[in-house]
N, C-alpha and C positions, 0 to 999 in steps of 0.2 A: 502494500499500501505507498501511497504515496505521502508523503509527512507534509510537502512546500503549500506554503498557505494559495488557497486560490483567488484574488478576486472579481469581484460581481461588481458592477457598476448598475444604482439606480435612477431613476430619472428620464427625460426626453432624451428619445433620441437626437442626434445632430451635435451640434456644437458645445462650448463651454458656456454656463450658464448658473445659477445661486439654484437652481435646481437639480443641479445634476451632483450628487456624493461617492461613495466609494463604502464598501462594505470588506470586510477578509470574513473569511469561512476558513479556518484551520480544520486539521484534520490531525486527528490524535495516531498515532503507531499505535497497532495493537499490545499488549504486555505480555512478554513473554515470560510465563510462570517458570520459577527455578526446581529443580528437580527433588524431592524427595530424600531425605542424606537418612541412610545406616551404621548406626553403629555396629561393628563388627568385633566379639568377645569370646574372649576364653574361658572354659570355665575348667574350675580346680578339681584336678581327679589326684587320690593315692598312690598312682599307677606308672603316669608319666615322667620319666625324668627330668629336673631341671633344664641337665640343659639338652633337651632336646625342644622343650618350647622356648630357647634362647635361639637355638637353631630354627626353629618354626617363623618367630617372631624375624629375624637377620633377613632369613632368604624370602618369605611371602610379605613381608611390613616393610621391606629396607629398614631397619634399625638398626641404629647402632651397637654394639655390645652393650654398652652403659645401658642406652634406653632399652632394649631389649633385656636385659636383668632385673631392671625397676618394674617393667612391666612381668615378667617371670613373677617374681618379688608379690606385687601388690597380687597376682591371682592368686598365690599359693598362700598367702595370709588373709586373704580376702575371700577369697572362694572363683573371684571374676576379676575381669582385668580385661579394659579393651585397648585392641588393636590401630584403631581407625577412623573415622567416618570417611562414609564411601556411600555414592549415588547407587538406587541398586542393582543395576549389575555388575558394579565392579565390588559389591558388598556378597552378589549372590556367586561372585566367580572367588572371592577371596577363599571365603567358607569351605564352598566345594572341595579346592586344591587342599587347605588343609585336612582337612577329613579324608579325602583319601592318601596323601602322605603320612598323616599318624595310622590312618588302617594299613598300608605300604608296611611300615615299621612294626606293623605288631603292638599300639599303643592305644590307646584307650580316647585319646584327648578331645575333647569338645566345644567343637566353635561352632554359634550362630550369632545370627543379626539379630539385629531390632532398630525398631523407626527412633529415629533420633527426636 
């Protein structure tokens, strides 16, 4: 849609005069709705090694060693920890990647997403 103003002229047809005026009609650009965001969370369990959780955070969430360790300890101490916030498709992909990777390595690690 074109957002430039269009000009209408009102009054008599012909030359300039006191009855001739201008009006501006503006068309507003349609608002683009921002996508909903989802938190990707790791859930604590008693079997997945801490080192494996750190590796998952580094590999799938691009965390450096220090940040990955912080998240892992939060998961360990509080039962759940946030890995990141993403659009639905990205969050869904990350959850699937983590769950598949954990299963391949025979760990019961759980990864879920929730609306932010």
